[in-house]
N, C-alpha and C positions, 0 to 999 in steps of 0.2 A: 687544583678543581679548573673545571671548566667554564665557558662564562654560560654555558647551554646549564650547568647541573642547579644556577638556584631558581631556573626557570623551570624546574620539574615539577614541580606543583604547579604549575599551568596546565599542563597534559589532562585533561581530560580524564576521571576517573569512569567506570563502567558504571556506576548508577548518579551519575554527578548528572545536571538537568543536560551541558552539553552534551556529551554521549546518545542523551536520551533524543536529542533532534537529531544526531548522525545518525542513531538507527531508523529514525525516519525520513531521512533523507531531505532534511533539514540545515540551511546553514548554521556552521558551531554560534554563528556572532548574532542568531534571533534574540538571546534573552537582552543582551548589550543595547537592543532598541528601547528598551525600558527604562537607559540611563538619558534621554531626552527629558524625563521628568524629571529631574535632578538641576535641570533649570532653575527650579525654587527657590536654589541655593542663594542665585545671583539675583532673584527679584524680590526673596523679601527684605530686604534693609528698606526699598522702594515704599513699601504697606510700615513698617515700622518708625522711622525719621529717627530725629534727636539721637540719644545715644547711641541706637541701633540701627543707623540709618549706611551709608557707604562711608566708613570710618575708617581710618587704618588700621586699628584694630581688625576690622571685619577682613580687611582685605590679608592682614599678616594671617590672621587665624584659617581664611578660606585657601590661602594659599598653602597651610600646615595640612589644614584637614582632609579638604578635596581628595591628593591625592592617597590618604589613607581608605577614603571609604571608598576609592574608586579602584584600588585593591583587596578589600575584603568582601566587594563583589563579584570582582572574577574570581575568588576563591569560593565566595558560594553557590557560583553558579558550573565551577569546574571540578570541585575538592568531591570524597565522599559525602555519604547523607549527615554524619557527624559532624566533620569539619564544616562543612559548609552550615549548619547551623549555629557552629562557635564565633564562624565569619560572621554571620546575622545578627545573633548576642551585640558580637564586636561595634555591629553600625547604633545598636541601640545604646552601648554603653558610649558611642561616640558620642552622640547626640544628649547624653546625661553630662558628662568630663565636658562639655563647653554650652550648656543652655543657658547657664549664670549672664554669660558674656556675646552669645550665636544664637540668638534664635533662628537661624536657617539651619539649624543642627535640626531642627526639627522637620528635616526633609532624611537627614540620615536614618532616623526614627521610621519613619513610612517604608522606607525599603530595608530597614530590620526588620521589620513585623511581617511586611510582605516576603524576605527570603526566607522567615520560618517556619514557610508550608513542608507536611511532611512528605517524602518519598515512598515511592511502594505503597505498602499497604498500611500509612500511617491513617492515626487515628484525625478526624476534622473535628471531633468534641475535644480533642485533646490541642488541639492547634487553637481553636478557639478559646481555649479555657488558658493558654499561652497567650494572645492580645490580650484578653481580659486583664488580665495579668501586667503585664507591659502598661496598657494602658493606664490600669487603674496608679501604677506605679509613678508613670509620668506627669498624670494629674496632681498628684499631692507633692512630688517637686516639682510641678512647675507653677503650682499656687503658692508655696513654703518659699519660691524667691518672688513673686511679686508679679505674675504675669496673668493678664485680667481673664474671668472665666471666656470671655468673647472669642480670646485668641487660640482656646484650649477643648472647646465641645465640639470642634469638628473631627477631630482626633479621631477617637474611635470607632468612626462611623467610616471613615476615609479609610481606617487600617483592613477594617474588618469586610469591608465592599470589596476594594483590592486586593486582600487574601483571597478571599473567598474565590471569587470570579479567576483569577489566574492559576488554583487550584483547583477550579473545576474545568479548567479550560485543558492543561496539562493533563488531568485524569481523563477529558475524552480523547486527546491525542494518543493515549496511551491506549485506550479503547480501539481505538481506531488500528491502531499498527496492532494490534495482538486478532482483531479482526483481518486483517491482512494475510497476517503472517499464517492462520486458522487457514484461509482458502488457500496461498499456496503450498501450504501442507497435504491437503483433501488430495489438490493436483497431482502430488509428489504420486501422493501413496498410489491412487488410481493408476496412474501412468508405471506406478511400479508393479500393482496387481495386475495388470495386462500385460506389461512384459513379461511378469513369470509365466501368467497364463499361455502368450504364444509360446513361449521357452518351452513349456512344458509338453503341448502338441505337436512340437515341431518334431522334439527330441521321441517322443511314440511315435510318429510317423516316418520319422528318415530313421528311426533305430528300425525300423519292422521292415522298408524299405530297401535300405542298405543292407540289412542281412540277405537279404532273397537274393539280390544284385552279386552278391560276393559268392554265394552255393551257387547260383547258375550259371556264375563265369568260371568257377572250376570247375564244376560239371562239362560247359562247352568247351574247357581246354583239356579235360581227358577225352573228350569222344573225337576231336577233330580229327586225330590221326586215324582211328579206328571207323568210324562212323561219322561224316562230316554234314550228314542229311542231319541227324539228330540233333548236331553240333552248331548245326546253322539253326534248327527248329531254338534252343535254348536261347541262343545272340536275340533270338526275335523276342523273344519274349521278357531278356534283360532289357531289351529298348522300347518295349511295349509298357514293362513296370518304371522303369525310368519317366516315358512320358506321364505316364499315369502321377508318381509320385511329384513332379513339376507343376502339372494343374493343382495339386489337394495341397504344396507350397503355397503356389501365389494366392489361393485360394485363402490358406491361414493367415499369410502376411500381409494381405487385404482389408484384414479385420483389425490390423492394431493399430490406422486412425479413425477405423468407425464412429460415428459418435451419432448420439442417439438428443432428440430436439429435447426432448424434456431434461436432462442433463445439463446440458447445454444452456438452457434457459434458466435456469438452481444457478449455474457459475456466472452468467452474467447478471444476473440479479444482485448475489454475493456482491462481486467485484466491483460495479457501477454505484453501488449503494453504499457501498465502504466507502467509495471516493466522494458520497456526496450528490449522486446524480439519483434523483429519483426514476423507478424504472419501473415497465410495465406491460405488459402483453395481452395477445389476446387470442382466440381462435375464430373464424367466424364460422356459421355454420355449413355444415356442411364438409367441413374439414377434419380429416381424420390421422392424427400422425400415425397413430398403428398400422393403417393400411395401405402408408406408401412404401415402394418399392425401396429396399435399403440404400442403395444408391442413390437415391433420390434424398434419403432423410438424413444420408451422413453430409453429402453436399449440403443440406441445408443446412442441419447443424453445424457445420464449419465455418458457415457463411456469418452465421447468430453471433460464433467464438470471435471470428474476425473483424466484426463491426462493433462487436462490444470491447476489444480490443483498443481498438481507434480510439473509440469515444471517449472511454477510458484516458488515453496518451494522449490525446490531440486535441477532440474538440472542445474543451472549456465548456460544458452544455450543464444545465440545469437537468433537463429533463429527458428522457429516451423514452420510445416506444418498440419492439418488434408486433408483428399483426401475420398472421398467418390463414389465407381463405382458398375457395378452388374455384378458376374462373375458368368455363371452356373445355375444361379438362386439362388443365395444368394448376399444379404446384404452386403457389404465389406466398412470396414472404415479401415484408416491407419492414425499413427498420428506419425510424425518423431520429432525430437530435435536434437541438435548437441553440449546439452550438455555433462556434464562428463562424463554420463553410469555408469557402473558401475555394484554392487551386487545391486538389488533393494531386497528390506525386505517387508513382505505382511501388514506391516502397512501404507504403501504408497499409498493405494484404492485399489491395486490390487488385490486384494481379493473381494472389493467388486464391481470390474470391473468385476472379472471374475464371480462370481454368478451371476450377473444380463446377460451376453451373457448366461451362460447355461441354465439361467431361461426360454430364447425363442430358446432354442436345437441349441444356434451357439458354436462356439472356440475362445478361447482367446491366442493370440501367443505374447511373448515378447520380444526382443531382447534387451542388453545393456549392450552392447562391452565396458569395459572402454576405456573414451578416446574417444568414438565412437557416443555420442549419444546414445539414448531411442528410438525405434521402437514398437511400438503397430498394432496388427494387427486382428479387431476383423470378425468374418464371422459369418452368419445368414442366416438359408434357409429359405424362402419365403414360400412356400408351407407350410410348419410345424406349420407355426402361423395366417393363416388365420384366426382362429376365437379366437385366444387367449387372455386374458385382457390384458389390461395397467397393464406393470409392475412397479413395488411399489417399 
């Protein structure tokens, strides 16, 4: 048996609290922060005094019981649900076993009640019933041992409040994770559908064109010896067909990354509000996204996407706003947030924004004062883009 074998149980199970934190991108030690509250194990004797104060008996029982408590807590956050709840009941049992001589064991009881919380689709009512049962048993047993009511009446309220708060917090984190996964899945499926559409279009286009090129090339080869003029005409036709096909392929490929403003606003709202950022957008009077040239709409939509991604990843903002308008024949996009602002680096997608806006003869301005949020303004002249292809 290797040294690592006894520690296999510490590896987080797929349905454990630690595994859930890892899937959310959180530290695996997040739940161990709650161990700070176990300081009451060491403070309780200061309020008890007498035989229950800082005595040799208290020291010995702490040296024995506290490592056992830490072991049970680690199992409760790393193990599968059934084993984790057995570990939580173990903390409750540890309290009952020591309560006659060790009031500090009441802290073990609180931790055990909190860690009894169900995982996945566990019933809240069932959890509250467990809490009620454990607390009734504790009150009866402690009164039997002679504990005063004043030292016990707070236990049901504390275990219920802390337990329900941590359970609701965990449920909310799971819902946020589901929303993020849904957002990523929607984008993945949209990208897959777009690739399939482009693939079908290219297949139909190139299949017909290349068949024509092959036939005319064969005909030109047969005519070359006996009718050079006719062969030359066929070769010229092959050249024309190839140029037409190239133009059509470029037009099809340019649609791969073309984006619509409405779709990007919906995506940005989902992305940011899932991350806790309040998001709103509005269109000023006179602005009509449907009337924009395709290249302009695509460039502005991609700018919204890059800006939303930057806000979610870097800004630490609480609010963000997107505003579209028309000013002096120019489509104007403004994106603002109340994040940390400060110096921005090209790697944050700003280079891509600027290139797309400049490709449609527009201008991009970025203001990001430290602690004052970030403001992005893009201006694109419509008259200069009436015939421009969609930006890629």
